[in-house]
Structures are given as C-alpha cells and as structure tokens.
C-alpha positions as CSV (number, residue, x, y, z in Angstrom):
1,M,1.8,-74.7,37.3
2,T,-0.1,-72.6,40.0
3,S,-3.1,-71.0,39.9
4,N,-1.3,-67.6,40.0
5,D,1.0,-68.5,37.3
6,G,-2.1,-69.2,35.1
7,M,-3.4,-65.6,35.6
8,N,0.0,-64.2,35.0
9,A,0.2,-65.9,31.9
10,A,-3.5,-64.5,30.9
11,G,-2.4,-61.1,32.0
12,G,0.4,-61.0,29.8
13,N,-1.6,-62.1,27.1
14,K,-3.9,-59.2,27.2
15,K,-1.1,-56.7,27.3
16,K,0.2,-58.1,24.1
17,K,-3.2,-58.1,22.9
18,K,-3.6,-54.3,23.7
19,R,-3.1,-52.1,20.8
20,K,-1.8,-48.6,21.2
21,K,-4.1,-45.8,20.5
22,K,-3.2,-43.9,17.2
23,R,-1.6,-40.9,17.7
24,K,-3.7,-37.8,15.4
25,A,-1.4,-36.5,13.0
26,A,0.2,-32.8,13.7
27,T,-0.9,-30.5,11.4
28,L,2.0,-29.2,9.1
29,A,2.5,-25.2,9.1
30,P,2.6,-24.1,5.1
31,P,6.7,-25.0,3.6
32,P,8.0,-21.3,3.7
33,I,7.9,-18.5,1.2
34,K,11.0,-18.6,-0.9
35,S,9.8,-17.7,-4.3
36,R,8.3,-14.0,-5.4
37,K,6.1,-16.3,-7.6
38,V,4.4,-17.8,-4.6
39,A,4.3,-14.4,-2.5
40,R,2.1,-12.9,-5.3
41,V,-0.1,-15.7,-5.5
42,V,-0.4,-15.5,-1.7
43,T,-0.9,-11.7,-1.3
44,S,-3.4,-11.8,-4.1
45,K,-5.4,-14.7,-2.9
46,F,-5.1,-13.2,1.0
47,H,-6.1,-10.0,-0.6
48,E,-9.4,-11.5,-2.7
49,I,-10.6,-13.2,0.6
50,T,-10.6,-10.5,3.2
51,H,-12.2,-8.1,0.6
52,E,-15.1,-10.6,0.2
53,L,-15.1,-11.3,3.7
54,E,-15.3,-7.3,4.5
55,R,-18.2,-6.9,2.0
56,L,-20.1,-9.3,3.4
57,E,-19.6,-8.9,7.3
58,N,-19.9,-4.7,6.8
59,S,-23.1,-5.5,4.5
60,P,-26.0,-3.1,5.8
61,T,-28.4,-5.4,5.0
62,K,-28.8,-9.0,7.3
63,L,-26.9,-11.5,5.9
64,K,-29.0,-14.5,4.1
65,H,-28.3,-18.2,4.9
66,V,-26.0,-18.5,1.8
67,E,-24.2,-15.7,2.7
68,K,-23.6,-16.6,6.2
69,M,-22.2,-20.0,4.7
70,R,-19.9,-18.3,2.5
71,V,-18.4,-16.0,5.6
72,Q,-17.8,-19.4,7.0
73,E,-15.9,-20.6,3.7
74,L,-13.9,-17.7,3.5
75,K,-13.0,-18.0,6.9
76,Q,-11.9,-21.7,6.2
77,E,-10.0,-20.7,3.0
78,L,-8.0,-18.1,5.0
79,D,-7.0,-20.5,7.4
80,N,-6.1,-23.0,4.6
81,L,-3.6,-20.4,3.1
82,G,-2.0,-19.5,6.5
83,G,-3.8,-16.6,7.5
84,R,-2.2,-13.4,8.2
85,Q,1.3,-14.5,9.1
86,R,1.6,-16.0,5.6
87,Y,0.5,-13.3,4.2
88,Q,2.9,-11.2,6.2
89,D,5.8,-13.6,5.2
90,A,4.7,-13.2,1.2
91,S,5.0,-9.4,1.8
92,K,8.4,-9.5,3.1
93,I,9.6,-11.5,-0.2
94,S,7.5,-9.2,-2.3
95,T,8.9,-6.1,-1.0
96,R,12.6,-7.3,-0.6
97,H,13.0,-6.5,-4.6
98,N,11.4,-3.3,-3.9
99,R,12.8,-0.5,-6.1
100,T,11.1,2.6,-4.7
101,V,14.3,3.4,-2.4
102,K,16.6,2.6,-5.2
103,Y,14.7,4.8,-7.5
104,V,14.5,7.6,-4.5
105,C,18.2,7.4,-3.9
106,S,19.1,7.6,-7.4
107,V,17.3,10.7,-8.4
108,L,18.0,12.6,-5.0
109,T,21.6,11.9,-6.3
110,S,21.1,13.1,-9.5
111,L,19.5,16.3,-8.5
112,Q,22.3,16.9,-6.0
113,L,20.0,16.9,-2.9
114,R,21.7,13.9,-1.3
115,P,23.4,15.3,1.9
116,R,27.2,14.8,2.5
117,K,28.7,13.1,5.5
118,K,28.0,15.4,9.0
119,E,25.3,17.6,6.8
120,K,21.9,17.3,8.1
121,K,19.6,14.8,6.9
122,L,16.6,14.9,4.8
123,K,13.4,14.6,6.6
124,V,11.4,12.2,4.9
125,L,7.8,11.2,5.5
126,E,7.0,7.7,3.9
127,I,3.3,6.6,3.4
128,V,3.5,2.8,3.5
129,S,1.5,0.8,1.4
130,S,1.1,-2.4,-1.3
131,F,-0.7,-3.6,-3.7
132,S,-2.4,-6.5,-4.4
133,A,-3.1,-8.3,-7.4
134,P,-6.0,-6.3,-10.1
135,Q,-9.5,-7.3,-9.1
136,T,-12.3,-7.4,-11.6
137,L,-15.1,-4.9,-11.4
138,F,-18.0,-5.2,-14.1
139,D,-20.0,-2.2,-15.4
140,H,-23.2,-3.6,-16.8
141,S,-24.3,-0.5,-18.3
142,S,-21.4,0.0,-20.4
143,N,-21.2,-3.9,-20.4
144,T,-17.3,-3.4,-19.8
145,R,-14.9,-5.0,-17.3
146,F,-12.7,-3.0,-15.2
147,F,-9.8,-3.7,-12.8
148,I,-8.5,-2.3,-9.7
149,F,-5.9,-2.3,-7.3
150,Y,-7.4,-2.7,-3.7
151,K,-4.8,-1.6,-0.6
152,L,-3.1,-4.7,1.2
153,K,-3.5,-4.2,4.8
154,G,-0.7,-4.2,7.2
155,A,2.0,-4.2,4.3
156,I,5.7,-4.6,5.3
157,N,8.2,-2.5,4.1
158,T,11.1,-0.2,5.9
159,H,13.5,0.1,3.2
160,L,13.7,4.0,3.8
161,L,14.0,3.8,7.4
162,D,17.4,2.2,7.2
163,V,19.0,5.0,4.3
164,T,21.6,6.7,6.3
165,F,21.2,10.3,5.0
166,M,17.2,10.1,5.7
167,D,15.3,10.7,8.8
168,T,12.6,9.1,7.9
169,T,9.1,8.6,9.6
170,A,7.1,5.8,8.1
171,I,3.0,5.5,8.8
172,D,0.8,2.9,7.4
173,L,-3.4,2.8,8.1
174,N,-2.3,-1.0,9.5
175,S,1.0,-1.1,10.6
176,C,2.2,-4.7,11.4
177,N,5.7,-3.2,11.9
178,H,6.7,-1.7,15.3
179,R,9.0,0.5,13.1
180,I,5.8,1.7,11.2
181,Q,3.3,3.9,12.9
182,Q,-0.2,3.6,12.6
183,I,-1.6,6.5,11.3
184,D,-4.2,7.6,8.9
185,F,-2.3,9.8,6.6
186,L,-5.7,11.9,5.8
187,D,-5.9,12.4,9.9
188,L,-2.3,13.9,10.1
189,K,-2.3,17.8,10.3
190,P,0.2,19.5,7.9
191,S,3.1,20.7,8.9
192,S,5.5,21.9,6.0
193,A,8.1,20.1,7.8
194,Y,9.2,17.4,5.5
195,D,12.0,17.5,2.6
196,V,10.5,14.8,0.9
197,V,7.4,12.7,0.9
198,V,7.3,9.2,-0.7
199,S,3.9,7.6,-1.7
200,S,4.3,4.2,-3.2
201,M,1.3,2.0,-4.3
202,V,-0.8,4.3,-2.2
203,I,-3.0,7.0,-4.4
204,N,-4.4,4.1,-6.4
205,C,-6.1,2.4,-3.4
206,V,-7.7,5.4,-2.0
207,P,-11.6,4.8,-1.9
208,T,-12.7,7.7,-3.6
209,K,-11.8,10.7,-5.8
210,E,-12.3,13.2,-2.7
211,Q,-10.0,11.4,-0.5
212,R,-7.3,11.3,-3.2
213,L,-7.4,14.6,-4.2
214,K,-7.1,15.7,-0.3
215,M,-4.0,13.3,0.0
216,L,-2.3,14.9,-2.9
217,M,-3.0,18.6,-1.7
218,N,-2.2,17.5,1.7
219,I,1.0,15.9,0.3
220,F,2.0,19.7,-1.0
221,K,1.1,21.1,2.3
222,H,3.5,18.5,4.5
223,L,6.4,19.5,2.1
224,K,9.2,22.3,3.0
225,V,9.7,25.1,0.1
226,N,11.7,22.9,-2.9
227,G,10.3,19.7,-1.2
228,H,10.1,16.7,-3.2
229,L,7.4,13.8,-3.8
230,F,7.8,10.7,-5.1
231,I,4.7,8.8,-6.4
232,I,5.0,5.3,-7.7
233,L,2.3,3.7,-9.1
234,P,1.1,0.0,-11.3
235,L,1.8,1.1,-14.8
236,L,-1.4,-0.6,-15.9
237,C,-3.2,2.3,-13.9
238,I,-1.9,4.9,-16.1
239,R,-1.1,3.4,-19.1
240,K,-4.6,1.4,-19.7
241,S,-7.1,3.3,-17.5
242,A,-10.1,4.5,-19.3
243,F,-9.8,7.7,-17.0
244,Q,-6.4,8.4,-16.4
245,N,-3.1,8.6,-18.5
246,C,0.8,10.6,-17.9
247,N,0.0,13.4,-19.0
248,K,-3.3,13.8,-17.3
249,F,-1.5,12.8,-14.1
250,V,1.2,15.3,-14.7
251,L,-1.4,18.1,-15.5
252,L,-3.3,17.4,-12.4
253,L,0.0,17.2,-10.5
254,N,0.9,20.6,-11.9
255,D,-2.6,22.3,-10.6
256,I,-2.0,21.6,-7.3
257,G,1.3,23.0,-7.3
258,F,3.9,20.5,-8.3
259,K,6.4,20.4,-11.2
260,L,7.6,16.8,-12.6
261,K,11.5,16.9,-12.0
262,H,11.8,13.2,-13.3
263,S,10.1,10.2,-14.7
264,K,10.5,6.6,-15.5
265,T,8.8,3.4,-16.1
266,S,9.7,-0.3,-15.8
267,P,7.6,-3.4,-17.0
268,K,5.3,-2.7,-14.3
269,L,5.6,0.2,-12.5
270,A,5.4,4.0,-13.3
271,F,7.9,5.9,-11.3
272,F,7.5,10.2,-10.6
273,C,9.4,13.0,-8.7
274,F,7.8,16.0,-8.5
275,E,8.9,19.6,-6.7
276,K,7.0,21.9,-4.5
277,K,6.5,25.0,-6.8
278,I,7.9,28.2,-5.8
279,V,5.9,31.1,-6.1
280,E,7.1,34.7,-5.1
281,V,4.4,36.8,-3.7
282,D,4.7,39.7,-1.1
283,V,3.0,38.5,2.1
284,N,1.6,42.2,2.9
285,N,-0.2,42.7,-0.5
286,N,-0.3,39.4,-2.1
287,T,1.5,41.0,-5.3
288,N,4.6,39.2,-7.2
289,T,8.2,40.2,-5.9
290,S,11.7,38.9,-5.8
291,H,11.7,39.7,-2.2
292,S,9.8,36.9,-0.5
293,R,9.5,33.5,-1.9
294,I,7.3,31.1,-0.3
295,G,5.9,27.7,-1.2
296,I,2.1,28.1,-1.9
297,P,-0.1,26.4,-4.5
298,P,-1.0,28.3,-7.5
299,K,-4.2,30.3,-7.2
300,K,-6.5,28.0,-9.4
301,S,-5.6,25.3,-7.0
302,N,-6.8,27.1,-4.1
303,N,-10.4,26.2,-4.5
304,E,-10.2,22.4,-3.9
305,N,-13.9,22.1,-5.3
306,A,-12.7,23.6,-8.6
307,L,-10.0,21.1,-8.7
308,L,-12.4,18.5,-8.0
309,K,-14.8,19.6,-10.7
310,K,-11.6,20.0,-13.4
311,W,-10.0,16.6,-12.5
312,G,-12.5,14.5,-10.4
313,K,-13.5,12.2,-13.6
314,H,-9.6,11.6,-14.2
315,L,-9.2,10.8,-10.3
316,K,-9.6,7.3,-10.9
317,F,-6.9,4.3,-11.5
318,Q,-9.5,1.7,-13.0
319,F,-8.0,0.1,-16.3
320,A,-10.7,-1.5,-18.9
321,V,-10.0,-4.4,-21.2
C-alpha cells in the first residue's frame, strides 16, 4: 500500500467520524383556532395582557425596575399567545356567530322598514367593536368587587356590510379590516344622514360617563327623522349593574329623544331598538303645530349638563358581585 493510499484511508475515517450539526427546531405556530371556547380564551387573555401593558407604558411616573421587568414579561406572554394576528383569528371565530345582523334585519322586517327590490337602500352607520371577558376592579372604600368590559382593539365584524338592502358605513377606532374605516365616532360630525345606526358592544366600553352621553346624543343627531338606533349590550351590564338596569336605560334614551320600539334578551346579550322621536314644532315661532314635523330632542334633553346631572351616576356599566 502506498503512502497516498494510507492518507486517503485516514481521510475517509475522519469523514466518517465527522458528525452533522444539529439543526435548531423550527418554532411552530399555534394551531388554527376552530373552537369558540378557545377563541374566547384567546381574546380575553389578549385583552388582559394589552390592558396591563398599556397601563404600565402610559404611567405618568417613571417605571421602577420591577415594573420594567413586568413589561418584558407581558410582551413575552403576548408573543407566546400568538400576538395580534392570533387575536384577529380568534375574533373572526367569535364574530362568526354574531347575532347583531340577525336581530337588526328581523326587527327592520317586522317594522316594515326593509326596502323591496329596486327601492333605495337603507343608509346605515355601524359603530364596530367587540368586547372582552369582564375584568375585575376592586373598590376598597366599599369593599366591593366590580367587573367591567373593556373594548378590544381592532375587532373584526363585517356582517352588516354584506347585507344587500343596506348601504353600510362601518367605523372603528382601531380598524384591522380594509372595509372598516378607522375613525373615532366622537370626532365624526353629525349630519342627520342615516336611516339606521348600529352600536354593538360599544357604549359599555366608552371610558367616561361624559363620553357615553355625548356618544348617545351624537347618534341622535346622526339619524334622520324616523331613524332607528340598535344597541346591543352584555346582559350582565344591565341586570347585575350596581348603577344601571333596563328601565333606567330606556328612560335615559327617552330623555335624549328616543322611543323604545323593540327589546329582547338572550342568555348573554340585551338587544334594544329605538326610534328617533318626532316633535312637531313651528320652525318660525317654536310653537307646536301639525304643519312642520322635524326630529329634535325634547326640551329637557337640549341641555347636556342637565342630562349629565340627572343620569351621570347611571351611565356606568360595571356590575358588582
């Protein structure tokens, strides 16, 4: 055997002994969401994390070391959950079974307001939102636990946009769908241009009582004469609230200028349909007359401060246990 043959044999042995490097295991994406139960858990957890994260990041004081560590932990939890994309997938599952569109269409049909073929479509404004599982607050002064629903950012719901007899404009504060315009409703100038306004899971998530009242009053101004408002709320916000119930809610809307046309409840939701009242006034001398019919709120609701004083303590949707 020559020296070259020996070298080749040694080289071959070295090659055999050389081990392949182990590849890092690829990170697997969370499995697709198919269950409504899993979707509710994901949306609830997502909101719980983002709400605490937002509170810490927007703190007026400088964060302590422990709080900074908590921020990092929350961001990691959010990544482990699947992030905003995972939340959006869960929202699609949750809103797939949404009953808002069924309720709106059925009531409009029963009130004989559904246009026939070739008739002009109803002009609809939909204030899009979704709600999380209730979050716990504790009032130390009264030693009471309260629950409150918070608005989920970027919820997905386009059902009313697909209804053939409606010309729907859908708006959301944090839109994640190209069909939903990203607009703050409170910044939208009232125009009395809509036949229908739909507010599902929105009023209960508005932060302050002043903003809630302004929102309801602005909805009145957005509606045409004989226009209809559909409001859907979590049933717990009505039946177990320490500040609110069905009768008070209807009376509040009545003072603003609405008349209840239909209501119902499901195991988890409360559904309301209100009509914009018609007040007969003479435009010239402001006296009652049968010649001019325009939609205006009653005199007692013209003063927003007076309404706030009367209904402010009831414009809360927390519920106590």
